[in-house]
Wavefront OBJ file of the C-alpha trace (Angstrom):
o trace
v -0.188 0.197 -0.069
v 0.984 3.188 -0.858
v -0.155 6.705 0.991
v 0.744 10.588 -0.405
v 2.596 12.099 1.684
v 2.718 16.194 2.751
v 4.767 18.204 4.861
v 3.824 21.870 5.709
v 5.843 24.487 7.723
v 3.564 26.462 10.141
v 3.810 29.360 11.936
v 1.833 28.451 14.601
v 1.460 24.931 15.854
v -1.376 24.678 18.114
v -3.366 26.840 15.780
v -2.980 24.714 12.828
v -3.394 21.481 15.015
v -6.958 22.821 15.987
v -7.526 23.733 12.282
v -6.779 20.565 11.030
v -8.214 18.383 13.681
v -11.615 20.030 12.141
v -10.645 19.822 8.594
v -9.927 15.976 9.177
v -12.246 15.158 12.139
v -9.550 13.413 13.867
v -6.672 14.855 16.184
v -3.032 13.794 15.064
v -1.544 10.571 15.351
v 1.575 11.581 16.646
v 1.887 14.954 18.566
v 5.239 16.610 19.972
v 5.913 20.400 20.639
v 7.223 21.076 17.650
v 5.564 18.969 14.845
v 2.349 16.849 14.423
v 1.300 13.873 12.320
v -1.946 12.429 10.822
v -2.298 8.890 9.270
v -5.677 9.366 7.728
v -7.313 6.322 5.505
v -9.649 8.840 4.171
v -8.003 10.391 2.352
v -5.088 8.125 2.281
v -2.314 10.292 3.392
v 0.219 10.824 5.862
v -0.318 15.025 6.619
v 2.439 16.709 8.638
v 2.928 19.797 10.313
v 5.891 21.323 11.917
v 6.922 25.012 13.725
v 10.505 24.600 12.929
v 11.535 28.280 12.243
v 11.131 28.180 8.297
v 9.262 29.713 5.869
v 5.826 28.907 5.948
v 4.254 26.775 3.169
v 4.759 23.283 1.575
v 7.780 21.891 2.568
v 7.845 18.496 0.306
v 5.612 15.728 -0.457
v 5.982 12.157 -0.737
v 5.276 8.692 -1.137
v 5.200 6.462 1.921
v 5.746 2.635 1.412
v 4.833 -0.313 3.763
v 8.099 -2.046 2.717
v 11.685 -1.938 1.703
v 10.809 -3.795 -2.071
v 8.316 -0.898 -2.161
v 10.647 1.609 -1.911
v 13.407 0.000 -4.164
v 10.819 -0.139 -6.897
v 9.825 3.606 -6.731
v 13.568 4.477 -6.552
v 14.578 1.949 -9.376
v 11.708 3.701 -11.635
v 13.068 7.310 -11.300
v 16.607 5.930 -11.699
v 15.295 4.337 -14.865
v 13.703 7.415 -16.022
v 16.780 9.195 -15.540
v 16.272 11.175 -12.304
v 18.882 11.310 -10.004
v 18.268 10.347 -6.529
v 19.691 10.898 -3.080
v 19.385 8.118 -1.111
v 19.073 7.828 2.585
v 19.539 4.398 5.186
v 18.460 4.689 8.332
v 17.672 8.370 8.282
v 16.731 9.854 11.631
v 13.980 12.524 11.164
v 10.587 13.628 11.604
v 10.391 11.637 14.908
v 11.239 8.294 12.610
v 13.840 5.999 11.338
v 13.208 5.340 7.157
v 15.188 4.458 4.452
v 14.389 7.439 2.083
v 15.165 8.024 -1.700
v 14.861 11.840 -2.984
v 14.240 13.526 -5.894
v 13.157 16.956 -7.419
v 11.003 17.178 -10.128
v 11.178 19.794 -12.914
v 9.981 22.476 -11.154
v 11.960 22.041 -8.075
v 9.562 20.409 -5.820
v 10.962 17.878 -3.226
v 9.587 14.139 -3.264
v 10.575 12.105 -0.704
v 9.946 8.287 -1.143
v 10.375 6.393 1.869
v 9.378 3.428 4.081
v 9.424 3.765 8.054
v 10.465 1.144 10.549
v 11.322 2.667 13.527
v 10.587 5.525 16.113
v 12.705 8.171 17.864
v 12.547 10.335 20.547
v 13.473 13.408 19.194
v 12.608 15.467 15.701
v 15.857 13.936 14.295
v 19.033 14.769 12.369
v 19.295 14.036 9.135
v 19.007 16.561 6.805
v 18.942 16.067 2.967
v 22.082 17.779 1.107
v 20.474 19.522 -1.458
v 22.186 21.423 -4.424
v 23.019 25.101 -4.331
v 20.329 26.291 -6.387
v 17.953 24.702 -3.790
v 17.543 26.395 -0.296
v 19.740 24.792 2.310
v 17.815 22.590 4.969
v 14.168 22.912 2.847
v 13.358 19.712 3.530
v 12.843 17.082 6.890
v 15.700 17.683 9.170
v 18.150 20.557 7.898
v 18.830 23.841 9.336
v 16.448 26.680 8.415
v 16.236 27.874 5.108
v 17.624 31.518 4.102
v 14.850 34.393 4.123
v 13.476 33.953 0.967
v 13.557 36.357 -1.906
v 10.508 38.546 -3.413
v 9.028 36.733 -6.333
v 7.141 38.571 -9.445
v 3.607 38.881 -9.334
v 1.749 37.549 -12.323
v -1.909 38.249 -13.591
v -4.130 35.753 -14.152
v -5.749 32.711 -12.243
v -3.750 30.420 -10.522
v -0.383 32.346 -11.146
l 1 2 3 4 5 6 7 8 9 10 11 12 13 14 15 16 17 18 19 20 21 22 23 24 25 26 27 28 29 30 31 32 33 34 35 36 37 38 39 40 41 42 43 44 45 46 47 48 49 50 51 52 53 54 55 56 57 58 59 60 61 62 63 64 65 66 67 68 69 70 71 72 73 74 75 76 77 78 79 80 81 82 83 84 85 86 87 88 89 90 91 92 93 94 95 96 97 98 99 100 101 102 103 104 105 106 107 108 109 110 111 112 113 114 115 116 117 118 119 120 121 122 123 124 125 126 127 128 129 130 131 132 133 134 135 136 137 138 139 140 141 142 143 144 145 146 147 148 149 150 151 152 153 154 155 156 157 158 159
Protein backbone atom coordinates (compact mmCIF):
# COMPACT_ATOMS: atom_id res chain seq x y z
CA UNK A 1 0.00 0.00 0.00
CA UNK A 2 1.20 3.49 -0.79
CA UNK A 3 0.21 6.64 1.06
CA UNK A 4 0.65 10.21 -0.15
CA UNK A 5 2.79 12.33 2.18
CA UNK A 6 2.55 16.11 2.58
CA UNK A 7 4.69 18.12 5.00
CA UNK A 8 3.75 21.74 5.71
CA UNK A 9 5.72 24.29 7.73
CA UNK A 10 3.41 26.32 9.98
CA UNK A 11 3.96 29.50 12.01
CA UNK A 12 1.74 28.43 14.95
CA UNK A 13 1.53 24.71 15.66
CA UNK A 14 -1.33 24.81 18.19
CA UNK A 15 -3.52 26.93 15.90
CA UNK A 16 -2.72 24.69 12.93
CA UNK A 17 -3.47 21.52 14.91
CA UNK A 18 -6.91 22.91 15.79
CA UNK A 19 -7.56 23.74 12.13
CA UNK A 20 -6.49 20.33 10.80
CA UNK A 21 -8.35 18.46 13.58
CA UNK A 22 -11.49 20.22 12.36
CA UNK A 23 -10.71 19.60 8.68
CA UNK A 24 -9.89 15.90 9.13
CA UNK A 25 -12.36 15.20 11.95
CA UNK A 26 -9.57 13.56 13.95
CA UNK A 27 -6.68 14.44 16.20
CA UNK A 28 -3.06 13.85 15.19
CA UNK A 29 -1.59 10.36 15.42
CA UNK A 30 1.71 11.87 16.59
CA UNK A 31 1.92 15.12 18.54
CA UNK A 32 5.15 16.73 19.76
CA UNK A 33 6.08 20.26 20.82
CA UNK A 34 7.19 21.17 17.28
CA UNK A 35 5.45 18.56 15.08
CA UNK A 36 2.17 16.78 14.45
CA UNK A 37 1.20 14.00 12.03
CA UNK A 38 -2.06 12.48 10.87
CA UNK A 39 -2.08 8.98 9.34
CA UNK A 40 -5.44 9.16 7.60
CA UNK A 41 -7.27 6.44 5.71
CA UNK A 42 -9.78 8.80 4.10
CA UNK A 43 -8.04 10.34 2.25
CA UNK A 44 -5.09 7.92 2.42
CA UNK A 45 -2.41 10.40 3.42
CA UNK A 46 0.45 10.93 5.86
CA UNK A 47 -0.04 14.64 6.60
CA UNK A 48 2.58 16.33 8.78
CA UNK A 49 3.03 19.86 10.05
CA UNK A 50 5.98 21.35 11.90
CA UNK A 51 6.97 24.58 13.52
CA UNK A 52 10.72 24.64 12.91
CA UNK A 53 11.51 28.30 12.17
CA UNK A 54 11.17 28.05 8.40
CA UNK A 55 8.96 29.87 5.94
CA UNK A 56 5.33 28.76 6.25
CA UNK A 57 3.98 26.64 3.41
CA UNK A 58 4.54 23.35 1.64
CA UNK A 59 7.94 21.90 2.54
CA UNK A 60 7.92 18.68 0.52
CA UNK A 61 5.66 15.92 -0.74
CA UNK A 62 6.21 12.21 -0.96
CA UNK A 63 5.04 8.65 -1.12
CA UNK A 64 5.22 6.44 1.97
CA UNK A 65 5.44 2.70 1.33
CA UNK A 66 5.01 -0.34 3.55
CA UNK A 67 8.18 -2.22 2.62
CA UNK A 68 11.79 -1.86 1.54
CA UNK A 69 10.87 -3.69 -1.68
CA UNK A 70 8.24 -1.04 -2.53
CA UNK A 71 10.80 1.70 -1.83
CA UNK A 72 13.37 0.00 -4.06
CA UNK A 73 10.77 -0.28 -6.86
CA UNK A 74 9.84 3.42 -6.66
CA UNK A 75 13.47 4.56 -6.52
CA UNK A 76 14.27 2.17 -9.37
CA UNK A 77 11.59 3.74 -11.57
CA UNK A 78 12.99 7.21 -10.92
CA UNK A 79 16.52 6.08 -11.73
CA UNK A 80 15.36 4.25 -14.88
CA UNK A 81 13.75 7.50 -16.02
CA UNK A 82 17.15 9.18 -15.70
CA UNK A 83 16.43 11.05 -12.47
CA UNK A 84 19.20 11.58 -9.95
CA UNK A 85 18.07 10.40 -6.52
CA UNK A 86 19.59 10.97 -3.13
CA UNK A 87 19.28 7.77 -1.12
CA UNK A 88 19.41 7.62 2.69
CA UNK A 89 19.58 4.54 4.90
CA UNK A 90 18.20 4.65 8.44
CA UNK A 91 17.63 8.41 8.31
CA UNK A 92 16.58 9.92 11.65
CA UNK A 93 13.91 12.51 10.87
CA UNK A 94 10.42 13.55 11.95
CA UNK A 95 10.47 11.36 15.07
CA UNK A 96 11.07 8.26 12.91
CA UNK A 97 13.76 6.09 11.34
CA UNK A 98 13.31 5.55 7.61
CA UNK A 99 15.07 4.54 4.42
CA UNK A 100 14.51 7.27 1.83
CA UNK A 101 15.04 8.19 -1.76
CA UNK A 102 14.75 11.92 -2.59
CA UNK A 103 14.29 13.52 -5.99
CA UNK A 104 13.32 16.95 -7.32
CA UNK A 105 10.60 17.26 -9.97
CA UNK A 106 11.15 19.49 -13.03
CA UNK A 107 9.77 22.51 -11.12
CA UNK A 108 12.16 21.96 -8.19
CA UNK A 109 9.60 20.46 -5.76
CA UNK A 110 11.23 17.94 -3.43
CA UNK A 111 9.70 14.45 -3.42
CA UNK A 112 10.51 11.96 -0.66
CA UNK A 113 9.84 8.26 -1.18
CA UNK A 114 10.31 6.44 2.11
CA UNK A 115 9.84 3.31 4.21
CA UNK A 116 9.55 3.96 7.97
CA UNK A 117 10.59 1.15 10.28
CA UNK A 118 11.17 2.75 13.66
CA UNK A 119 10.42 5.62 16.02
CA UNK A 120 12.86 8.00 17.73
CA UNK A 121 12.38 10.35 20.68
CA UNK A 122 13.54 13.57 18.99
CA UNK A 123 12.81 15.29 15.67
CA UNK A 124 16.01 13.91 14.18
CA UNK A 125 19.25 15.06 12.69
CA UNK A 126 19.36 13.77 9.12
CA UNK A 127 18.73 16.57 6.70
CA UNK A 128 18.86 16.23 2.95
CA UNK A 129 21.98 17.53 1.20
CA UNK A 130 20.70 19.76 -1.58
CA UNK A 131 22.35 21.48 -4.54
CA UNK A 132 23.28 25.16 -4.14
CA UNK A 133 20.31 26.08 -6.33
CA UNK A 134 17.91 24.77 -3.68
CA UNK A 135 17.56 26.49 -0.31
CA UNK A 136 19.57 24.61 2.31
CA UNK A 137 17.53 22.85 4.97
CA UNK A 138 14.30 22.94 3.03
CA UNK A 139 13.60 19.25 3.40
CA UNK A 140 12.95 17.34 6.60
CA UNK A 141 15.43 18.03 9.35
CA UNK A 142 17.91 20.48 7.86
CA UNK A 143 18.80 23.89 9.20
CA UNK A 144 16.35 26.74 8.64
CA UNK A 145 16.35 28.06 5.08
CA UNK A 146 17.53 31.55 4.22
CA UNK A 147 14.92 34.28 3.98
CA UNK A 148 12.94 33.94 0.74
CA UNK A 149 13.52 36.38 -2.09
CA UNK A 150 10.52 38.33 -3.40
CA UNK A 151 8.82 36.67 -6.37
CA UNK A 152 7.45 38.59 -9.34
CA UNK A 153 3.70 39.04 -9.37
CA UNK A 154 1.89 37.57 -12.36
CA UNK A 155 -1.63 38.28 -13.53
CA UNK A 156 -4.34 35.71 -14.12
CA UNK A 157 -5.76 32.71 -12.37
CA UNK A 158 -3.51 30.54 -10.23
CA UNK A 159 -0.41 32.46 -11.25
